[in-house]
C-alpha positions in Angstrom: 12.6 16.7 1.3 11.7 15.3 4.7 14.1 15.1 7.6 16.0 11.8 7.6 15.1 11.0 4.0 17.5 11.0 1.2 16.9 11.6 -2.5 14.7 8.9 -3.9 13.1 8.1 -0.6 16.0 6.2 0.9 16.9 6.8 4.5 20.0 8.9 4.7 20.5 8.9 1.0 21.2 5.2 0.7 19.5 5.1 -2.7 22.3 7.3 -4.0 25.1 4.9 -2.9 25.5 3.1 -6.2 25.7 6.4 -8.0 28.4 7.7 -5.7 30.4 4.4 -5.9 30.3 4.5 -9.7 32.6 7.5 -9.6 35.1 5.7 -7.4 35.2 2.2 -9.0 36.5 1.9 -12.6 34.8 -0.6 -14.9 38.1 -1.9 -16.3 41.3 -2.7 -14.5 44.8 -2.4 -16.0 48.4 -1.5 -15.2 47.5 2.0 -14.0 44.9 0.7 -11.5 47.2 -2.0 -10.2 50.0 0.6 -9.8 47.6 2.8 -7.7 46.9 -0.2 -5.4 50.6 -0.8 -5.0 51.1 2.9 -4.2 48.3 2.8 -1.6 49.9 -0.2 0.0 53.3 1.5 0.2 51.6 4.6 1.7 49.9 2.4 4.3 53.3 1.0 5.3 54.8 4.5 5.4 52.0 5.6 7.7 52.3 2.5 10.0 48.9 1.2 9.1 50.6 -2.0 7.7 53.8 -3.5 9.1 54.9 -4.4 5.5 53.6 -4.8 2.0 51.9 -8.2 1.4 54.3 -10.9 0.1 51.8 -11.7 -2.7 49.8 -9.3 -4.8 46.3 -8.4 -3.4 44.8 -8.6 -6.8 44.7 -11.2 -9.6 45.0 -10.5 -13.3 42.7 -12.6 -15.5 
């Protein structure tokens, strides 16, 4: 591997980004994922990153 080149020839491993993100983002959304978002918002409030939770949901169910 050359210096400054990621796997697949991308600079800094950019070509791997979709593969890394696939582990983070779920293909389907349900109650468990929405609950995780709500917990993350509550934690952001607790840490002072947000003044309060949004008045409306930050996601939409379809």
